[in-house]
Structure formats: structure tokens, C-alpha cells
C-alpha positions as CSV (number, residue, x, y, z in Angstrom):
1,M,-63.5,-10.4,37.0
2,I,-60.4,-7.9,35.4
3,K,-57.9,-10.2,35.0
4,P,-59.2,-11.9,31.8
5,Y,-59.4,-9.0,30.6
6,L,-55.8,-7.8,31.6
7,C,-54.7,-10.9,30.3
8,L,-56.3,-10.6,26.3
9,A,-55.5,-6.9,26.5
10,L,-51.4,-7.8,26.9
11,V,-52.1,-10.8,24.4
12,M,-53.2,-8.4,21.9
13,L,-50.6,-6.0,22.2
14,T,-47.8,-8.1,22.3
15,T,-48.5,-10.2,19.1
16,S,-48.4,-9.1,15.9
17,S,-49.8,-10.2,12.6
18,P,-48.8,-9.8,8.9
19,A,-49.6,-6.6,7.0
20,F,-50.3,-7.1,3.5
21,A,-50.6,-3.8,2.3
22,Y,-48.9,-2.6,-1.4
23,I,-47.5,0.8,-2.3
24,G,-47.9,1.5,-5.6
25,P,-45.0,3.8,-7.5
26,G,-47.0,6.5,-7.2
27,M,-46.6,6.4,-3.2
28,G,-43.2,5.2,-3.4
29,G,-42.1,7.7,-5.7
30,G,-44.1,10.6,-3.4
31,V,-42.3,9.0,-0.2
32,I,-38.6,9.2,-2.1
33,A,-40.1,13.2,-3.5
34,A,-40.6,14.3,-0.2
35,I,-37.2,12.2,1.3
36,I,-35.1,14.3,-1.1
37,G,-37.0,17.6,-0.9
38,V,-36.3,17.1,2.5
39,I,-32.2,16.8,2.2
40,G,-32.4,19.1,-0.1
41,A,-34.2,21.9,1.6
42,I,-31.3,21.0,4.6
43,F,-28.3,21.0,2.1
44,L,-29.5,24.5,1.4
45,A,-30.2,26.3,4.7
46,L,-26.6,24.8,5.5
47,F,-25.6,26.5,2.4
48,G,-27.2,29.6,3.2
49,I,-26.1,30.2,6.7
50,V,-22.2,29.4,5.1
51,Y,-22.4,31.4,2.1
52,Y,-24.2,34.3,2.6
53,P,-21.5,35.8,5.4
54,I,-18.6,34.9,3.0
55,K,-20.7,36.9,0.3
56,R,-21.2,39.7,2.5
57,A,-16.9,39.9,3.2
58,L,-16.1,39.4,0.1
59,K,-18.0,42.7,-1.2
60,K,-17.2,44.6,2.0
61,R,-13.4,43.6,1.2
62,K,-13.9,44.6,-2.8
63,S,-15.4,47.9,-1.7
64,K,-12.3,49.3,0.3
65,K,-10.1,47.8,-2.3
66,R,-11.8,50.1,-4.8
67,A,-12.0,52.9,-2.1
68,K,-8.7,52.6,-1.6
69,E,-7.4,52.8,-5.8
70,R,-10.0,56.0,-6.2
71,T,-8.1,57.7,-2.8
72,D,-4.4,56.1,-4.9
73,G,-5.2,57.3,-7.6
74,V,-5.8,61.1,-7.0
75,D,-3.1,63.7,-7.3
76,E,-3.0,65.9,-3.6
77,D,-1.8,68.3,-4.9
78,T,-4.3,69.4,-7.2
79,G,-6.5,66.9,-6.5
80,R,-6.5,65.3,-10.6
81,D,-5.3,62.1,-11.6
């Protein structure tokens, strides 16, 4: 008794029929915008991960250079330039 239902279910699951669907320009544009947005978010995340440590290192290097220039310009005997 179960065997005919099992065969019918197997036939229905393995066969496919064409889907006559239409994606209009609004939906297509939305899909393209979503894909571009996801790709852009990934690139911005990678840029942030790489850029901010480099920016911090350059800022630290610049502040050390300024501190060195301040100490090099001061006369040790009088404490003036």
C-alpha cells in the first residue's frame, strides 16, 4: 500500500518542470545593487583591517619624529633654541 505513494513521491521529486518566471528591471536592478553592496562591504572591511594599523604606525612614527626635532633644537646649556 505504501509502495505506490513512495513511487509517486519519487517521480514528483525527480522530475522538474520549467518555471515561466520573469524578473523585471526593478527586481533585477535590486539584485545587482545588493550584490554590489555585499562585495563593496567586503572590500571596505578588508581596507579597514589593513589601513588603520598602517595609519596608526605612521602617526606614531610622525609623533616620534616631532619629539626628536623638539629635543634636537633645544640648547642643553641654556634650555633655549
